[in-house]
C-alpha positions as CSV (number, residue, x, y, z in Angstrom):
1,X,-2.6,-25.5,174.2
2,X,1.0,-24.5,174.0
3,X,2.6,-23.7,170.6
4,X,4.9,-26.7,170.8
5,X,1.8,-29.0,171.1
6,X,0.2,-27.9,167.9
7,X,0.2,-30.7,165.4
8,X,1.4,-29.6,162.0
9,X,0.0,-31.6,159.1
10,X,1.9,-34.8,158.7
11,X,3.8,-34.4,162.0
12,X,4.1,-37.3,164.3
13,X,2.5,-36.9,167.8
14,X,5.1,-36.1,170.6
15,X,4.9,-39.7,172.0
16,X,6.1,-41.0,168.6
17,X,9.5,-39.3,168.9
18,X,12.5,-41.6,168.8
19,X,15.2,-41.4,171.5
20,X,17.5,-39.4,169.2
21,X,14.7,-36.9,168.3
22,X,13.8,-36.5,172.0
23,X,17.5,-35.8,172.8
24,X,17.7,-33.3,170.0
25,X,14.5,-31.6,171.2
26,X,15.9,-31.3,174.7
27,X,19.2,-29.9,173.4
28,X,17.5,-27.4,171.1
29,X,15.2,-26.2,173.9
30,X,18.2,-25.7,176.2
31,X,20.1,-23.8,173.4
32,X,17.0,-21.5,172.8
33,X,16.9,-20.7,176.5
34,X,20.6,-19.9,176.6
35,X,20.3,-17.7,173.5
36,X,17.3,-15.9,175.0
37,X,19.2,-15.2,178.1
38,X,22.2,-13.9,176.1
39,X,19.9,-11.6,174.1
40,X,18.4,-10.1,177.3
41,X,21.9,-9.5,178.7
42,X,23.0,-7.8,175.5
43,X,19.8,-5.6,175.4
44,X,20.5,-4.5,179.0
45,X,24.2,-3.8,178.2
46,X,23.2,-1.8,175.1
47,X,20.7,0.3,177.2
48,X,23.3,0.8,179.9
49,X,26.0,2.1,177.5
50,X,23.5,4.2,175.5
51,X,22.4,5.9,178.8
52,X,26.1,6.4,179.9
53,X,27.1,8.1,176.6
54,X,24.4,10.8,177.0
């Protein structure tokens, strides 16, 4: 079971989402993916510049 499938007490099942909630979920997942990619790029850049300054 994936973490996003866990039903927190009082939470509606995924099929009970409204259209607006579903759109927001898609938007937020897209944003999380973009932010994770940015973080990875920044980590690689920091490692590159730290290695270069030695």
